Structure formats: C-alpha cells, structure tokens
N, C-alpha and C positions, 0 to 999 in steps of 0.2 A: 407220370405227368400230372395226375390228380394230386399226388403228395406235394409236388412242386408248386402247384397252384394254391394249395392250402397254405404252404409256407409263405408264399408271396403275399397272400391275403392277410395273414397274421402280421407280417412286417408292415404292410401298408396301414393296417388298422393302428398298429403301435405308433407309426410315424405321425398319423393324423392326430392321435391323442396327444402326442408330444408337442406337435405344432400348436394344437389348440390351447394346451396348458400355457405355453410360453408366449402366445400371441394375445393372451387376455389383456384387456385394457383396464385402466383405472375405473373403478365403479362410478356411477352417476352421483352417488352420495358423496364420495370423496371429491369429485370435481366441483360439486356444489359448495363444499366446505372451502376448497381452494379459492373459488370465486369470491366467497364471502371474505376470506382473509385478505385478498388483494383489494377488493373494492372498499373495504373499511378504512383504507388509508388515504383515499383520494376522492375528489368529486369532479364534476364535469366543468366547473367554472374556475379551476385553479391549475397550476402546473401538476403534472401527474406522471404517468409512465406506462410501460407495457410489460406483460408477464406471459411466459409460455412454458409449457411442459411437453417434453418429447419422450416417448417411451418406445423402445425398439425401433427407432427411426421414424416413428409416426407422431405427428403433432396431435396431441390429445386435449390440449387446452391452450387457448390464446385469447388475450384480451388487452385492450388499451383503454385508458381513461384519462381525462384531463386535457389541458391546452398546451399545444406546442408553441403558440404565440398568443399572449394575452391581449396585446394591443389590437390585433385583428381577429381575435376569438377563433383562431384556427385550431381545430382539435388534433390530438395525437392520433396517428394511424399506424398500421403495421409497417408502413414504408417511411415513416418519419425517422430521420437520422439523429442520433445522440452521440456526443463525445463519450466513448467507452473508457477513456482514461487508461488505467494500468492494465486493463484486459487487452490492450494493444500489444503488450509484451509477448503473449503467447503466439500472436500472429507474426511478430518479428522473429521469434525463435523458429517458427515453422519455415519462414523464408530462408533463414540461415541454414537450416537442415537441407533444404532444396539446393542451395548454392554449394554446400559441402558435397552433396552427391554429384554435382556437376564438376567437382574438382577445383572450385574457385577459392575455397578457404577450408580451414580445419579448425575445429573447436579447441584444439590444443595449441594453436598458433599464438605467438606473442603479438599483441595488438600494435606494438611499435613497428612491426614489419609492414603494416598497412597504413599507419598514421605517423609519418615521420615528424609531425608537429609535436609528438609526445616522446621523441627520442631521449629527452632529458629526464624521463621518469627513472628513478633509481632502482625500480623492481620490474620484473617481468609480470605482465598481466595477460592471461589467456582469454580468448573469446568466451570460453565456457564460464570463466569467472565473471565476465560481464553479465552473463545471463542468470547466474545464480547468486549474485550480490555478495560475492566473497572477494571482490576486486580491491576494496579498501579506499577507493577514491571518494572525495566529499561530494555531497549531493548538490545538484544544480540549483534547486529551489532555495536552499539555505545560502548558497553563494550569491545568488541574485539579491536576496534580501539584505545581506551584509553590504552589498554594493549600493543599495538604495534603488535598485531597478525594479519596477513593478511590471513592465511589459517587455517581452523579448520574443523575437522570432526564433525559429529553430536554428538558423544560421548564426544568429547572435549568441545563442546558448553554446553552440559548438565552439565558437571563437573564445568564449569565456573558459571553456574546459581546456582548450589547447594552451591557455596561459598557466594552468595549474601544474605544480610539481610535487605538492605535499600529499601524503597519504594519511588516512585516519588510522590504518593499521596495515601491516605487511600482507600482501595478497595471500589469501588462503588461511590466514590466522583467525578470522572471525567472519560472521555473517551480519550484514547491515543493509536492510532493504532501502534502495533509493533508485532514482531515475537515471543517474549518470551513465551506468553501464550500457543501458539500451540506447541512449542517445549516441554514444560512441559506436555501438554496433550498427546503427542505421547508417552512419557515415562509412564504415567499413563495407557494408553492403552496396552503397552507392559506388564506391571505387572499384570493388571487384566485379560488380555486375555491369559497370560502365553505363549505368543509367541512374537517374534519380531514384532514391529509395521508394518514393510513393508510386512511381511507375512500375517498378519491379513487384511491389506488393500487390498492385492491381493485376498485373499480367500473370504472375506465378501463383498467387494465392486466391484473390477475390474472384477473378474471372474463371479460374479453373474450378473453384468450388461452387460457383453460381451465386455469389454474394453481390447482387446487382447494384446495390446502393452504397456500398462501402468504399471509403477512400481515406487516405492519410492526409492531414493538413499540417503544414509547418509554419503558417503565418496567421496570427490572430485576426488580421484584417481581411482574410480571404472570404469571399462570398460562398456560402455552402447551401446548395438547393435543398429544400424540404427539411431544413434544420429545426429541431426543437431548441428554443432559446432557454438559457439557464437563468433561473429566477431565485431570489431569496426574499423572505418576508421580513419587513421591518415595521416599526411602529407607524410609519407613514404609508404603509401599503407595500405592494410587490415592487421589487427593484430588479433591473437587469443585473446579472452576475456573470459577465462573460469571461471566457478563458483569457488569461493575461500572459502566461508563459507557454509558448508553443514548443513542444518537444516531441518530435516524431521518433518512433521506435519504442520509447518508453510510454508514450501516450499519443494523442493526436488522431487516432482512428475514429471516424464517424461511421456508425453502422445502424441499421434499422433492426426492429424486432424480427422481421422475416429473415434478415441476414444472419442474425445470431441463432435462429432456429436451424438454418442450413449448416452453420458452423458446428452446432451440436450434433446434428444428424450425421455429418461426415466423420466426426471423430469418435463417436461412441459405438458405431457399428463394428461388430467383431470381425476380425480377419481381414481388415482393410489396411492399406498403406498408411492412411491417416491415423488409424489406431496405433500402429507401430510408432509413428512420430509421437503420439500422446504418451506412450510408454517411455520413450526416450526423455520426454520433458519431465516425467515424474521420477527421474533418478535422484536419489538422496544426495544432497551436497555433503561432501566429506571434507572437513577442515584439516589443517595441517596436524592437529593434535588427535585426529581420527574421530572427533565428535561429529555426529550425524545431525543434519538439519533437514526438517521435513518441508523444504522448499527445493524444487528442482530447477527447471529452466523455464520460467514464466508461468509456473503453476504450483499451487500448494496442495498438500494432501495430509489427511489424518483420519482417525476413526471417530465418527460421531455417533454416540449412543449405540455402538455395536455395528455400525455400517461404515465401510471404507468409502471415503469421498475424495474427489478431486475438485478444486475450486479456485477461484480468484475473483477479487473485487476490484472495482475501479471507481475513483472519485476525483473530480477536479472542479473547483467552484461548486455549482449546484448540480452538476451532472453526476449520476450514479449508474453503475452497471455491476452485474453479478452473473457469473456462469458457474454452475455446479453440476458435476457428473457423479452418478453412482454406477460404476461399471458392472457390478454384480447384477444389477437390475436393468441394465441398459436404459437408464433413466437420466434425463438432463432437465435442469430448470434454468431459465434465463430471464433476466430482469433488466429494465432500463428506466431511467427517470431523469427529469429536469427539475425536481423539487427539493433536492438536497436531503439532509438528514440521514437516518439509519433505518428508514422503513423497509428498504430492500432486503436488508439482513433479516429482519423479522419475517417478512413475507416469504423469503426463500426457505428459512429453516422451519417455520411453522407449517408451511405447505409440505415440506419433506417429511415432517413428523406425521402429518395427517395421511399422506399417501402410503407410507411404509408402516403406519401404526406404531411409531416409536413413542416412547414416553415423552410427553410434552414438557415435563418438568423433572428436574433431578429430585430424588427423594430427600426431603429435609430430615436431617437427623437431630435428635435431641442431644444437646450438650450442656453440661455445666460450664459456665464461663470461668473455669479455673485456669490459673497459670497465664492469664492474659498479659501479665507484666513481662513475660519472656519476649513478647513482640514489640515492646516499647523501644523507641529510639528515633534517631534522625536518619532518613534515607535519601540517597541521591538517585533520582529516576533517570534523568539525563544530566549532562554537565550544567551545573547552575540551577537545577530544579530540585530544591530540598523540601522534604515533607516530614512532618512530625507525626508519630503514632504513639498514643498513650492510652493507658487503661484508667477507667474511673467508674466506680459504682457498678462493677460487673459488666461493663461495656467497653468496647475498644473504639477509639476515635481516630480520625484522620484529618489533617489540615496542612495547608502550606506553611512552612516554617516562618516564624515571626509575623504571623497574621492571626486574626481572630476566627479563622475558619474552623468549623467543628462539624464533622460528618461522622455518623456512626457506621461502623463496619459490622454487618450481620454475619454471624458464624454459620457456615454450611457444613464444614468438616473440621477436623482437629486443627489443621493449618490453613484452611481455605475460608475466605470471607467474601461476601458480595461487596463489590466496590461501589462508588457513588454514581458512576455512569451506567447507562443501560448496556447490557451485553458485556459486562466486565466483572472480573473477580481477581482477588489477590491470593496468591499461594506463597506462604512464607517459607524461606530457606534458612539455613544456619547463618548465612552472611548477608541476607537481604530478602527480597521477595520478587516474584514474577507477577507482573500485571498483565493479564489477558484482557485485551480490549477489542471486541469484534473478532477480527482474524489475526491480530498481531499480538505478540508477546514481548513486553519490555521488561528488562532485568534491572531492578534497583538494588543498590548495594548499601549496606549499613555503614554509616560514616560517623566520625566525631562531629559533635555539634559545632556550628560556627561560633567564633568567639564574640564576646561583647566588646564594643568599642570603649577604650579607656581614654583618659585625658592626655596620655602621652602619644596617642596615635596621630601622626602628622599626615593628613591627606594631601597636603600641598606637594609632597615629594613625588606623587604620582601624576601631577598635572603636566600636560604637554600634548603635542601632536604626534600621533602614531599612524604609521603607514604600512599597509601590506602591498608590496610592489607587484606580486604576481597578479593580483586582481585589481590593482589601482584603487584600493579602498582606504579611506582616511577617516579617522575618528580623533576628536580632541577631547581630552579629559580635563575637566575644570572643577573647581571647588565652588559650590554655591550653597549658602546657608549651612555650612559645615557638612555638606554632603558631596561625594564625588559623583560627577555627572558625565556621561559619555554623550558627546554632541556629534551630530552628523548633518551634512548640508541638506539632506532630504528628510531623514527620519526625525521623529520627536525625540526630545531628550530622554536619556535612560539613566535612572538612578542605580548606582552600584552599592550593594551591601557588603560589609566586611565578612569574609569567611575565616581568614587567618591574616597574619602580618604580610603574607606574600600572595594572597589570593582574594579576589572579590567575585561577586556574582550579581546578576540582575534577575529579580523575581519576575516570573510570568512574561518573559521577554525573549525575542529571538537572539539576544546578545549572549546569553548563557554565562559561562564561567571564564574568568580572566586570571591567568597565572602570570604574575609579573616576573620579568627577567632582570637580574642585577649584575653589575660588574664587580670586580674585586674590591672596589671601594664602597660597595653597598649602594651605589646610585642606580636608579631605574633606567634600564636601557630599552625596554620594550615589554611586550606581553604575548602570551600564547592564548588564543581564544578557542574555546571548545563549546559545543552545543550539540543537539541531536544531529547526527550525520555530518558533523564537522569536528575534527579533533586537532588541537594544537596548531591552528593557523597563526603564523607569526606576524606580528605588527612591531615595527621598530620605531623608536622615538626619534 
C-alpha cells in the first residue's frame, strides 16, 4: 500500500510540474513590449484599433486605442464592431462544414446542382473549389469596376455573378484569390439551409461560440449598432471611407475584439471539435497538375522564421483585421482597425517575434552586385501592368515601363531583393519573378518589350463601340490627339498604350490589357480584356 502511495505521489508531482510548465504565461517584460508595439501606431484622437493575445485559451493581453467615431469622439472599446472583411471567409467555411455534417451539402458537389442560374457554365466547379480559390471565376470587385458601379448590395452582386459564363482558367488549373467563390457559397448555404445566410451564421456559429456582437451584413445602407466607422486621411483632414460593395460570405462580417478573442479561444484549444475543423481548413490545395498551394479553405499557412503559423488578413476600405495562430504554442494574436494602412501586419509580426523571441530581422548578407544584368528586362506582373528592371552602376532599378520611375532594389540574397513597398520583396526566377507583398505572392513573367509606335500604325482602325453582353458593359474607343482612348459613361477616359500590332494596355488602370480580335479580312471585330482576376472577357464591336 505504501509503495502504491509513493507511486501515485510521484505521478502527481510529475503532472503538477508538467501543468506548471505548459501553463506559464507570457512574461511581463514581453507584454510591456507588445503594448509598446501596439500603442506606437495610434493615438486617442484618431482612428485606431484593438489588439489581443490569447495563450492556451487565456486572454493574456487586450488593448484598444483610438476613436470609433471621430464626429462624436466615441472611443473604441472591446465591444466595438469592425468589418473584418476577408476573415469572414473562415467563418463561412465553418458554417459549410456544419451543413455538410447535417447532410445538406458536400464539398465535392457541383455548384450548378444548387445554383441553376449557373447551369450555363461550361465546367464543373465544386464547393471546395469555391473555398480554396481554384474555381477560376472572375472576381466580383473587378467586374463591378468594369461596369462602372461603385456601390452594390450583396443581392446585386449575386445577380451580376449569375450573368457570367466566362472563366479565367479551367477549375483546378490554377489558384487565384478572390471574393467570388465565397459570395456564391453564401447563396448555396441560404438555399440548402432554407434560411438567410446571415441568420444561419448567427445561429450555428456566432451564438454557439458565444460571439455576442457578431453578424453578417449584406447591404451597405444597413444601420450597425456600435460600429467603428472607416476613415482615411487626406490633405483636407479625415474623411469617411465607408464600405461600398457588400459581399456576404467573402466579407461582410462585423465583429468585436472580444468576439475574435472567443473565436481564437475556441479554435486553438487542442482536442476540440473546432480544432478538427481548423485542421480541415488548412488542407493544402492541390491543383490539377499536382502543384501544392499553401492556402486551404479560408485560411493560409506557412513557416515563419522557424515557426508554423496559420493566418488570414482582411481589408476593405479602411477596415483591417488579422487573425494568426501558432498551434505549437497554443498562441493566437488578433487585430482590428478602422485606420487603414498596414500597421496591423507590423503589429502582429513584431509582437509574434517578441513573444517567441524570433529574430526580428533577416540576417543581411554581403554581396558583390555582380551579374545584375541577368535580371534586366520587361516583366508583366498582371495583364497590362508592365515594369522595367535594369542595372546601372552596380545597382538594380525598378520602374513602371515607359515612365520616369526609378526605384533601387536592395539585394538581400543572390536572387532576392527588397521591393519598394513595406513588407515586400522580389525573388527572381528563370522566367520572371515572385513578388511577395504582405501575405500575397504575385507571379510576374518576363516578356518581350512593347513596340514603339511608328508612322504606319493606324489607330483609327480600332475606333468603335464595344459591348460585353454578359455584364452589359460598354466602352467606346476613340482617337484623340493621336492617342487611343477608352471612354465609359461613368469612368474617366483611359489612355491605351501600344504593346503590339494586336494588343494594347492601360498603365496604372483597372482596364488592364486589350487583345484585339480580327476577322479573316483583318478588320477589328472586338477585343478580349484581361487584368488582375479577370481574363479574356470578350467585348464585341
């Protein structure tokens, strides 16, 4: 009996030691540093935000600063709600998982089975492809811009998508982050659940988790209690910067700092049902060519300075949100703001480095700037966006093609250079470069330089009225002062530059790249318009 008692005692002591080691909280010194990082970005008289740290399910840091409403000097609190933008996607995914368990849908289902309005689509798109951005459908925001529409409700966005038939690429062939997939998923959820999407999200997700102030909004005119207003700073002072395009599923959730703390607590805790959902969300996306994409279903993942992290950001107008998990340490960081910019990214990652004592900066290596000429050339970052990279006096420069822009690229590694924007860098490949900007990676390809216009180039042959029937979008191409101009009833005139005898492009414009279509007699019959998140949208003369 005494031997048994000693054994039990030893086990108990071991367990208490284990519990004590794993329950230790972040030191006061680190909390003080995190506080300094956060407060250095905001003040009490301007738009601001909220920031919290959760460790092993416990809230170890929470702070708000700044104004939710400047006009009435209302301060931000932990119950003030912000539009969390794209962080809505993971909540929509969770709701879809719940409905799949209820037998109402399957992630492998063809979306045309639920949305007969899309029966004319030439390819099958699965619900899973909607969530991992491999569906190939053009983005709602670019479509709205092309149509000249600045404000749209969720229902208006849906109707616009139902009119579409063209794909940017065959489903599963590529990955292209956009909002369209989740907007369509929200409508599928509405139909299979036989209740409006926002009601199901509240009942099955927010109420069950205890997120008391969270709700989805599909109309930019809707009154939202306890809302932080979105502001942007101009030379004339602060201006309201409200949400203009309301898209539920992809965006549209308003949540408080307290609610995001609850969200993090429920998902990072080991051995729970919610953590199982989180693991499902972080399944790698596998393209048709077996290429792996480190974006799952509403969440991204990567290794950051030796630590595996799960994360997602959100931004619309001047609203910003960020949720980051470190499963190994049962650690979460959540951020909200109504002040725009990229402060949240800096706050999140600088705090993460301070808490886990990661290296705050990459080690700078010494390089002789030899062979810089191998990086020279013209690069297409997105359709119609051409940039020139050239070497001069042991330095590498970057600028928009056919402009006087001149930015130096600082070398970090043999093929890696700091880019001109904060939190960005360029990594050169054989056929182009990858631009990492905050959380996103854009792939640029090396291309032949645009041609110079010669005296035989007749711009008048391209003049005419061009219509895209799917989206009822009309542009007129006219020649003004020996330049081809795209005119729209709402937008300002857009000047087109010549790329080749069959292709033109608009610098720094939503219009992108124009590939003209010709008949057998060589007469212009139309053009295909491409830009970021839209490929080959057909306009006929």
